[in-house]
N, C-alpha and C positions, 0 to 999 in steps of 0.2 A: 645219723642216718634218717631215724624217725622223724626228726624236726624237717628234715628236706623234703621227705615224701609227704608229710601234711601241709608244707608250704606248696610244693607242686600241684597238689590235688586242689587247695584252694585257688590256685592261679587260674588252672584249668576251669573250675567253676565259675570265677569272675570273667575269666574270656568269654565263656560260652553265654553268660548273662550279658556281656557287651555288644555281643553279636546278635542276640535277639533285641535288645535295645535298639541297635543300629539299623535292623530291618524293619523294627515297627517304625521308628522315626522315618525312615525312607519312604515307606508306605503312606504315612501321613504328610509328608510333604509332596509327594505325588498328588495325593488326593487334593490337597489344598490348590497346588499348583493348576491342576487341570480346571478345578471349579472358576479360580481366578481367571485363566483363560477364555472359558466358554462365556464366562459372564460378560467379558470385555468384547467377546465378538458379538453377543447379543445386544450389548449397550450400543456399539458403533452402528450395527445393521439396523437397528430402531431408529437411531438418529439419521441414518442414510434415508431411510424408508420416509422418515417425518419431511426431508427436504425435497425429496424426488418421490412420490408416491407412484409413477408409473413403473419405477423399477423394482418394484416391490418382488415380485416373483423371482426375478434373478438373484436380487439380494437374499431372498430366504433359502434358496436353493443353495447358493454359496455359503451361507451360514450355517446349514444343516452338515454339508461336507466336512466343512472345517472343525466343527464339533464333533463330528463321528471320528475324525483323524486324532483329534486331540484325546478321544476317550479310548480309541485303540491303542495309542501309546501310553497312556497312563494305565489301561488294563495290563498292558505288556510290563510295566515296570512293577506293579503290585506282584504280579505272578512271581517275577524274579526275586522281589523281596520276600515273598512266600516261601519260595525255595530256599533261600538263605536261611529263613528260619527253622524250617522243620526238617531241612535235608542236612 
């Protein structure tokens, strides 16, 4: 009976560590994904401005709105992973 109780305790500790590891990996993936998405938006906007300079103001405002939306979603995902981590 003692061996079973020790096994269950160690299983609970390992499960808790795996949950924390998963939450940390999820937060890291969200940050990398958001950075990649915003960089793609910036690259495409700069290329478009280089091709058509008169549309710079419209492209710049669209780029800022899209980047803000990506940041909002990534912030929400990080908060969820932190809730999993600490709650």
